[in-house]
N, C-alpha and C positions, 0 to 999 in steps of 0.2 A: 579497599574495594567498596565497603559499605557506604562510603561517602557519595557513591554514584546513584544510590537508590534509597528510598524510604523503606524502613522495615514494614513488611506486610503483616499488620496486626488484625486484619479483617478475618472474621470467622470463615471456616472452610465452606460453610453453607448456612444461609438464613432463610427460613420459610417465609413465604409472602403472607402478609396479613391484610385485613381490610379496615378502613377507618369507620368508626361509628357514624351514623347518619347525622347526628347532631353536632359533629365536630365543626369548629369555626373555620372560616376560610384561611385565617392567618396560621392556624395550626396545620392545616392541610398543605400549606406551601412551605412549611419549615424545611430548610436544607440542613439536615444533620446526617452524618454518614449512617448511623444505625437506622434512622427513619427511612432513608433512601433505600437501603439494602432490603428492608422489609416491605417496601411498597409493592402492591400487585402490579404486574407488568404493564397493563394499560395506563395506570396512573403514572408509573415511572416514565414510560415512553412519551406521555403528554408533557411531562416536565422537561424531558430531553429536547423535544421538538421546540418548545418555547425558547429554551436556552440556546439551541442551535440557530434558530432564526434570528435571535437577537445578536448572536455572535456573527452570523452571516452579514447582517447589516453593518456591523462595525468593520468587518474585513473589507467589504465593498467600499466603505467610506475611506478607509486608510490606504487601500491599494489602488483605488480607481478614482474616487471623487477628489481626494486631496492631491492627486498627481496631475490634475488638469486633463485627465483622460488621455494621458500620453504613456506609452509603454517603453520602458528601458529593458527590463527583464521580462521576457515573454514566456519563460519556462513554466511547466507544471510544478516543478520542484519549489522554487522560491518566487515565482513571478506571477504576472497577471493571468496566465492560463490557469493557474491553480484557483484563482478567484472565480474564473468562468466555470470551471469544473464544479466548484462548490455551489454556485448558482444553479447549475444543471441538476445537481443532486437535490437541492431544495425544490426545484420545479418537479422532479420526479415524485417527491413526497407530497407536495401541496397542490400541484397543478396550477400554480400561480404563473400566468403568462408573462407578467412583468419580469420575473426572474429569468425566464427563457429569453425574452427579448434583450434584456441587459447582457445576458450571457453571449448572445450572438454579436452584440456590439463590441464586447471585450475581445472575443475571438477575432473579429475583423481587424482590430487594432494590433493584436498579436501576429496576425497574418502579415500585415505591413512591416512590422518590426523584425520578422524572422526570415524574410525572403532571401537575403544574401548571407545568412548566418553561418551556413556550412555545417551546422550541428544536425546529427542524423538519427536521433532517438526520440522515443515517445515522451519520456520524462523531461528531457533537457534539450529537445531539438524541434526542428520544423515538422517532422512527421507527426509529433503530438498535436501541433496546432491544426494541421490538415485533417488528421483522423478525428479529433474531437469536433472540429468544425463540421465535418461531414455528418457525424452522428447527430449533432444538435440541429443541423439543417434538415435532416430527415424528420426529427421530432417536430420541427416548426412547419413542416410541409412545404419547404422551399426547394423544389427540385433543381432550379437553376443554381442555387448556392451549393447544394449537395454535389452536383456535377462539377462545379468549379473546384471544390476542395478535393474531390477524388482525382480530378485531373492534375491538380498541383501535387498531390501525394505521388502520383505515378511518374511525375517528372523528376522526382528526387533521385539523385545518383550518389552512391556511397563512395567516399574517398578510399583509395587503395590502402592507406595506412590506418584505417579505422580499427580500433581495438575490438575485442570480442565481448566485452562485458555489457551489463544492462544499462547503466546510467549514461554512458557516452559512446557505446559501441554497437556492433552488429546485432547483439541480442536485443538491444533496445529498439532497433529498427524492426526486427522480426516480431517483437511484441506488438508494435503498432499495426503491422499487417494482420496479425491474428485478431486484434481488437476490431479492425474494420470488417474482417470476415465474420466475426461473431455478431456485430451490431448493425451491419448494413446487409450483406448477404454472403453466402458461403464462399463464393469464388470472386469476391470483389478484387482481391489481390491474388493473382494466379499462383497455382502450385509451382509452376515452372520458375517463376520469379523468386519465390521463397526458397525453393529447393536449391537453387544455385548458392544462396547465402548459407543455408544449412550445411551444404557440402564443405564450404570454406570453414565454417565453425568447427565441424567435426574433424576435418583434416588437421586444422591447427591444434586442436586439443589432443589429438593422437600423437602429433609430432613432439609435443612438450610433455607427454604422459610420463608418469613415473613407472617405468617398465616393470611389469609383474605386480604392481601395487595399486596404482590408480589409472584407469583406462584413459581419462581425459584430464588435461590440466591447462591452465591459461595464466598469462602474466599481464599485469597492468602496472605501469610505472615501476617495473623491476620486482614486483612482489607477486607471489602465487596466492591470490586471495581465495577465500572459501565462501564469503558471504554473498548476499543478494545484490548489492549495488555494483560490486566490481569483480565478483568471483564466481566460483563453481555453482553455488546454490541458485544464483540468478540466471545463469546460462542454462542449467539443467531445467529450471522451471519453464523457461521459454521454449526449449526444445520439446518438452512434453506436450505442448499444445499443437504440435505439427506431426503429420504422418511420417513415421520413421521406418527405416529398414530394420530387420531383426537384429543385425549386429550392432546397430546404433542404439537400439533399446537396451541391449546387454551392456554396452559401454556406459550408458546413463545409470542403469541400475548398479553397475560396478563402482562408478564414481560416488554415488550416494552411499553405498555400503562402506567404501573406504573412509568417507567422512564420519559415518556412524562408528566404525571400529576405532577410529583415532580421535574421537571426541575427548574432552577433559573428563577426569573422574567425577567432577561435579555434574556432568551431563550437558554442560555448555559446549559450544563449538569455537574453535580458534578462529581468529580473524584472517590468518594467512598461514601457509605452509611453514612449519617450524616455529611459529610464534607460540611461546609458552605462557603468555599473559592471559589469564582467565578473568578478564575485566568487563568485556563489552556484552551487553544483553540488549541489543538493538535490532531493528529490522535490517539495517545495512550491514552489521557485523554481529555474529553470534546467534544464539538459539532462536530468537523470535522469527527472523526472516527464514531461517533454515526450517523451522517448524512448518511454515506455509508451503515450502517446497516439498517437504516430506508428506504433508497432507495431499498435495497434488500427485505425488508418486503413488500414494495409497489409492487415490481415486482412479488414476490412469492404469496402473498395473495390477491393482487388487492384491498386492503382497502384504501380508499381515506384519512383516518385519518393519515396513515403512510406517504403518499405523502405530505400532508400538514405539518406534523411535520418535514419531511426532508427539505422542502422548508424553514420553519421557522428557522431551525438550520443553513441552508445555509446563511441566513441573518446575523447570528452571525459571521460566517466565513468571509463574505465580509467586515464587519465593524471592526473585531478584529483579522483577520487571517493573516495579513502581519507581521508575526512574525520576530523577530530579530535573526532568525536561518534559515539555508538553507535547512535542510534535509527533508526527507519524514515522519519520525516518529514524529518529533516535529519541523516543519519548514514550510516555504512557499511552498516548492516543494510538500509536502504531502497535504497541504491544497488546492492546485490547483485541486486535484482529487475530491474534494467535488463538484466542478462545472462541471467537466467532467462527474461525475456520474449522477448528476441531468440533464445534457444535454442528456446523453444517455437514461435516463428514459423518459424525457418529450419532447425532440426535440426543446426546446425553445432556440432561438438564444441568449437570454440574459445570459444564463448560459455558452454558449461557449465563449461569450465576456468576462465574468468574469474569466474563466480559462485562456483566452488569456491575460487578464490584469495582473493576478498574474505572469504568465510566462514572460510577458514583463518586469515586475518589476525585476524579477530575471536576465533576459538577460541584461538589461540596468545597473543594480546597484549592484547585489549581490557580485561579486568578488571585486569590488571597496570598498564596505562597509566592507567586511571581512578584506581586507588589512588595512583599517582605524581603525579596532577594533570596529566598530559600529554594526557588525553583527557576530554571532557565526557561525564559519565554521564547527563545530562538533568536538567532542573529537577525532574521527577518521575521519579526514577532507576529505578523498577520498572514504569513505564507501557509500554503497547504502542507508542505512536508516538514517545516521547522516550527510553525507557530500555531496560533489559535484557529487558523483555517482548517488545519487537520483535526483539531478537537471538535469543531463544528461538524466536520464531515463524519466523524465516527459517531457523534450523537445522532445524526440523521440516519446513519446505517443501522444503528441499534433499534430503530423503530420497527424494522422488519428484518430481524437478524438472520433468517433463513436464506436471504439473498445478499447479505452483506459481503462485500469484496474489498480487499485492500486496493485503493486507487493506484492504477499504474502497475499493478503486479498480479492480482488475481483477475482473471477474465470471467 
């Protein structure tokens, strides 16, 4: 199991220090883990911003410039839309209009590539292209383009055989709707339209429920998954962004309590019902993604049990979350968001330190470890969810940690 992650030998807390005025520029830019951990936050975030923007330029070159500006994979997960979203994040931090304009161009290419795809989710489908396109058009002040993307989004029809999970299913479409309602206006996608899909999701979950044990359950490819990408945690997370009936609220609470009660003795969460392999500590499977869902439950319901469970899961991520992978789906970049989410909820400095520690590890060692073959750079090494695009994104998010959100999961 330990071969999946690096031992976390970082101190539980390091107080910030300041450099003496007479320190040389070369000393001030030294990248060593102890030095980075002790940097005052403004100096640390400045280093992150420079590294992020350099990475962003590399990502754009490899995923856009070197392709002849043609899009084969348009998804947020591994494709060009992930590059566009990274550019949009960079624009939000620096207000560089060149990033915004290039972002719009990439989204337009993704629009053309996704028209007949039939994929129906934010992370892996056309709804993501249209939703992100609308939000970026709003920031660019292009009302015609904004109306175009909203019109295209509203024309999307879900296949009858669509599953219920986040990555490829109904939950992923609902998340896109909530994203638009958050970033465009409250009723951009009508409650009526969303409610009909919520009814389908709740009904299906109750039909497959483990009677007397878990109120809601779902299958994807024959397995009853628990995690964020394909299972319970992802579906519950999406439903909590929508106005629910009292009995639906109780079903969601009961489902989360079932998962908490049946977690591994280590505090980690199984990847699917009946799976006894306590190996995965990823956003997609295991404690990291489930922590984000439990934080959401603590925010929405105000129940202390969900806050405690989120904190407990965060301990698993601290001890086993320095994965030998770089991405946000199943890597250190994504696991950093566990501590950012807990910090946003609690305001406790220990969680900000832990997020800082994980990103310090990435800044200091990730690219060297990838070159040495000791760390997996992702099958698509510049993509948002698997590769360096995700590392650049979390670096940019760390600049203002109180508003940092896991892309495509936290609204």
